[in-house]
N, C-alpha and C positions, 0 to 999 in steps of 0.2 A: 610326921609322915608315916605312911604305912608301906610294908613291903608288898610289891605288886603280886607276888605268888602266893605267900601264906598269910598276908594281912596283919602281921606282926608290926608292932610299933619300931620305927627306927630313929636312932639318935642323930643321925645326920642326912642329908638330902643325897641318898643314893637310890639306886633302882630296886635291888634286892637285897635281902639280908644275908649274911655271910652264910647262914645254913642254906638257904635256897641257891645262892651263887655256887656253892660247892656241888650242886646237883648237875652242873652242865658241863661234863668233860667231854673230850673228843679224843680219838685215836689218830695216830699219824704213824708213818713208816719212813724209817731212815735208810741210809744208802746200802747198808748190808742187810736189809730186811728185818732190822730189828724193829718190834713193834713198841710203840711208846704212847703213855696215856698222858694227856695233858689235864692236871687237876692239881691246882695250886702251883706245883712244879712238875716238869715232865718227868716220869721215870719209866724205864724200860719193864716190860711185862713179858718179853719173850723174843726168840731169834728164831726165824723159820726157813731161810735159805733165800736164794736170789728171786725166786718167781713167787713171792708171796701176793697172793690177792684177798681180799676180805669182801664179803657181800651181806647185805640183809643184816646190817648192824642195828639192835634194839637196846633200849635202856628201860628198866622197870619204872613204874610211876613213881615211887619213893626215891629214884635215883641212886639206887645201891648196886644193881647188878646189870651189867652188860653182857648181851648175848650176840654171837655172830659165828658164821660160817667162814672157815678158812681154807683156802687152796694153798698148798706149797709144795715143795720137791719132797718132803718127808711125809705128809699126811695128805689124803684125799678127801676135800670137802668135809672138813672136820668141824663138828658142832662144839664150841667152847663157850665159856662163861669167864667173868672177872667180878669179884666181889669188890665194889670201890670202898667200902668201909672196914675191910679187913687190913691188917697189917701185913699178911701175906701177898706179896706182888705177883705171885704165880697164877697161870691160868687154870681153870676148871675143865675138864674133859667130860663131854656128854656122849657123843657118838660120832663115828666116821660115815662117811658116805651118806650125808644127808642132803636131800634135796629140796626139802621145805619144813620150816618149822614154824609154830606160834607160841606165844608166851601169855600167860595170865597177867593181868594188870599190876599185880603185886610182884610179878616175877618168881614165884614160888612154884609155879608149875608149867612144864614145857611139854608139847606133844609135836612129834616129828615124823617124817616119812623118810625112809632111806632109799638107795638106789634099787632095791628089789621091790619097791612099793609097800614095805611092810610098816605099818603104823604102830608107834610106841608112845608111852607115857614116862615121864621123868620128874621127880620132885626132889632131887639132891640126896635122896636116902635109898632110891631104888629106881630100876628100869623095867617097866613091864610091857609086853608086847599085847596089843590090843585087837589087831586085825592083820591077817596075811595079805590082804590086797587093800590098798586104799591109794585113790588117785587125787583127792582134795581134802581139805580139812577146814573148819571154822569152829573156834572155841569160844565159850561164854567168857564174860569178863572176869569172873572168879576162877576160871579154869577147871571147874567142876564137871562142865558137860562139854561135849564134842560132837559136832555133826560131821560125818565123813562119808564119802562116796565110794562105793564099792561096785565097779561096774556100771550099770545102769540104776543102781539101788542106793537109798541113802538110809543111813543109821544114826541114832542118837546114842552116844556112850554116857552112862552114868558112873563117874568115878566112885562114888561112895558106895554103890551097889556092885561096881565092877561088871557092868553088864551093858551089852549093846542092844538096842531095840529097832525093830525096823520102822521107817518112817513111811516111805514110798517109793515107787520107782517111776522112772520117765517123767520126772517133774521138773519144773523151772521155779527156783526160789525168787520170791518177789522182795521179801525183807526178813531180817532177823533182829530182834531186840538184843541189846547187849548182855542182858541176863538170861535169854532163851525162854522167857514167860511167853513170847509170841513169835511164832515163824509162819510166815505167809508164803503159799506156794501154789502154782496153777498145775493141774493135770486134767487133760481132756476137756479143755475149756471151762473148768470149774475152779474158783478160787477157795482153797482151803485155809483154816488155820489150825496149827500143831502146837502145842506146849511141851515144856520140858517134863511134865507130869503125865504124858503120853496121852493127852486129851485131843481129840480130832473132832472138827465139825466142817461142814460145808457152808461157806458164806454166801456165794452167789454162782449160779450157773451162767452159761453164756457168755463168758469172759474171754476174749482174745487175747487182750493185752492190758496191764494194769499202767496206768500213765502217772498216777500220783495216789499215795496211800499214807494216812496219819491216823492212827487209832482205828475208829470204825467209819472215817470217812475215806472216799477214794473215787478217783476218776477212772474210767475204764473204756476200752472199744469193746463192743459188742459184736455179736456174729452178723449183725446187719450193717456193720461198718457205722454206728452211731457212737459219737462220745457221750458218755453218760456219767451221771454223778450218783454215788449211792451214799446214805447215812442212815441214822437209825428210823428215819421215815420212809426208806425205800429206795428205790432206783427210779430215775427218770432221765430220759434222752435230752441232751443239751443242744447237739449239732450233729448235723449230717457229716460223718467222718470221711466218707467217699472222696469229698472234694477238698479235704485237708492235705496240705502239702507239708506242714511243719507243725510240731506242738512241742512246747519247751516248759517244763515244770520248774519255776523260777524261784521256789522256796518251799521247803518242806514244812515250815511251821505254820503257813496259811495256804489253803487251797487256792492257788493262784496259777493260772495257765496263760501262756500267751499262744494264739493259734493263727496260723496263716491258711487263709481261703483262698485257693487259685493263687494268682501273681501279684495281687494288689491289695487285698483286703486282709487287715490284721485286727484280731479281737482280743480282748482282754477278758478272760472268763473268770468269775468268782462264784464258785459253787454252781447254782444252776441257772445263772444269768451271766449275760456278757455285754461288753460295751465295745463301740469301736475305738480302737486304740490309734491308728495313723492310717494312711493310704499310701505308705511307702511299700516298695515291692516285697522286702524282707526284712525281719528284726533278728538279731542274734547277739551273743555276748551279754547276758543279763547278769547283772550283780545287785544284790539288795544291801540297803544300809543296816547297821546293826540293830535299829530299832524296828526294822521291818515296816516303815511307813513309806519308803521311796525305793524304786529301782531304777537303774540306769541300763541303757542298752544302746547298741549301734544299728542304725537303719540305713538301708541304701536308697538312694533317689536318682533315676536316671534323668539327666539334663540334655540339652543340644550337644554339648561338647564332652561330656565325661560323666562317670558314675561317681555320685558323692556318697561318702560313709559320715552320717550325722550321728553325733551323740545327743541322745535324749534323755529325759529323766521323766519318769511317770510317778505323780503324788498320789497314792492310794487312799489318803485322807480326803482329799480335794477332787479325786477322779480327774486329774488336770495333767495334761502333757505339755512339756517344755523342752524346745530345742536349743541345746547349748552352744554347739559349734559343728563345724564340719572337718573334714580330713583327719579324723582321730585314728590313731593306730593302737592305743590301748586305753582302758579305763578300769577304775575300781574305787570302790568306798574304803576310807580309813576306818579304824576303829571308832574314831570320834564322830563318824558320820560325814565328814568332809569328802568330797569328790575329787579324786586325782585323776589326771588324764594327760595323754600326750598327743600333741598336734604336729602333724608333718607340715614343714614350711620349708621349701627350698632347699631340699636334701637333708635338713636339720630336724630334730625334733625339738619342741617348746614343752617343757613340763608345767603344768598347772596343778594348783590345789584350789578348788572353787574357781574363782576368777583372777586369781593370783598367779603371775607367773613366777615360778621357782628358778628355771635355768633353762639354758638351750646348748644342745650339742648331739652328739651321737651317743646315744645311751644304750649300753649293754645289758645292765640289770637296775630295776628300780624296785626297792623293798620298803616295807613299814613295819614298826613294831607296834605293839599294845597301846603307846600312847599317842601314835600318829607321827612320830618322826620318821623322817625319810632317810634311807641310805640308797647311794646310787653309783654306779660306775659309768663314767664317760670314756669313750674311746677316741684317739687321733692317731694319724699316720706319721710317723717320724722316720725319715731315712728309709722307707719301704716296709718297715715295721709297724705293728699296731701297739699303742702304749694304752694301758687301762689303769685310769686314775680313780681313786675311791673318795667320795663326798660324804659328809654327813649334814643334813638339815634338821635344826632345832626348831620344831614348829611352835613352841611357846616363846622362844626368843627371836624368832623369824632370822635366823642366822646361818649361814652355810659355812662349813668348815671343810677344807681339803685335808684328808686323813693321811693319804699317802699316795705316791706317784708310780706309775708302772707295777701294779700289782698282778699277781696270778689269779687268786681268789681271796674271799674273806668268809668269815664266821662271827655271827652275831650272837652276844649273850645279852647284853644290856647297852645302854648308850655310852657308859663308861667302860665297856669291856668288849672291844671288837678286835677279833683275831684276824690277820691277814699274813700271807707269805708272798715273798717276791724271788726272784731269780738271784742266785749267788753268782754274780758274774766274775768272781775271782778264780773260778775253775772253768774247765770245758766240758763238763758233765752236762748230758741233756737233762737230766733230773736232779737238780741240787738247788734246794730252795731253802731261805731264811724264814723263820717264824717270827712274827712280831704281835706285839699287844698294843692298841691304843687305849689309853686310860680316860679319854675325853679332854686331855691336854696335850698329851705327848706320847710317842711311840717308844718302845724299847725291845730290843731283841731278846727272844726267848730260847731259840734253839736254831741249829744250823744243820745242813746236810740231809734235808728232807727229800724223800722220792715222792711221796704222795701223802695227802690228807684224808679223812675218813669221817664224815660227819654222822652223828648219830640220830635215829629216829626214836620218838617216844612211843612204847606200846601204848595204843589206844583202841577200844573197843566202841568207841562213839559213832553215831551215824549223823551227827549234826551236819546240815546244810546251810547254817547260817553264815559262815564266811565262804565267799566264792573263789578267793586266790588259789592257785594252782595247788600249791603245798606249802609245808612250813619246813623252814631250814633252822637248826638249832631249835629253840623252843618258842621264842616270842617274836619271830620275824615272819612276815608274810610277802613272799615273792609275788610282784604284781607284773613285772614286765621283763621278759628276755629279748634283747635286741640282737641285730647282727651290724657288722661294719658295712656302711653303704659306700 
């Protein structure tokens, strides 16, 4: 078996090798505002006073350095870092009064803007001022280039040359590649391409809005309100956009749009041709499978008695539309291309994977990992309060396991490493939680006296739309649904 992250051979049936498992720490705060890091064993890395708040916590791609802004009674919005591989458990200081920061993928370069809107560069050896005025910033993957806004003008900063060059003013950026080899923007209804080598070219005049763009192919609305398609053969009109109510780009990897014309006709647009998709009034909530051969969506259909929300699947290979079921409240594709969805039935939700029913209840959260295993929280009302129970569904074994009852929240690393925390009912404190770890078979108490937990986000400069779920918690879990108690 191979590690799911680094593909190294494993000597047992585990999900991640030890090296990769160590890459997934998280922070939590205890009662006296002591900040702890959970990595192997929890250890304190600082104490900051009673009003400690952290925000925008990032971890470098190699899992070595954590960056975060910290609010406390002693420091005002301080940007700090912690080296996970160092024997020194203390925190590193970058700057005070930081309102925004971005980090290179390796975590070796930091750009930040302070409360006076001054822009700085930091690389652990020095701090340099780049601009006295900056309102936004976007950095390249390697951190060697930076685009920042100064009033209504945009500049490209080259760290190697320590120089800022003017890009343009009064522009709307359409897309930036992670390496900054291509930056696309619209100015005065003209689409331009700009590169980190300061090369600039006009691509197309008469562009009111770009709908989809990928390399040299793009859809756009022209000044005559026509939906047009442009590639290396030139531009051509696809549809009169003045009658379009709704346009949805459903996948970046393929030039596919769904267009609603009027209140009844839906068209599937592939490059410069289109097919009738359905005759329902509106379609939304599009999700692609990972192989980009099918997409699922919800369409509305008016009946004599009610408005139905139908789950449909469109097969792009066969150009075929399939209606799955109605009364759908959420849906998504799993990484293994199976379709998961929830169906509303008599004040409860039925959870399905393809046509197999997994469970029924009041779901608060439904999540999946890279293997397609399901993690979900069900709620029930007991003596006037709501209890949240955490379950795990192993898709290969077709087995559901109750991990814990009455949890506050959980944090996933792999199917044999699930952290969660619960109220400590032995005290009367409002915020006093116990931290547990479920190892696939049983749970054990790791720490107590927690005030809050702080999940980390990976530094990412990618722009992929392959996966449609809302966002990623931890590293390998996709949140598919957030519910409420009915």
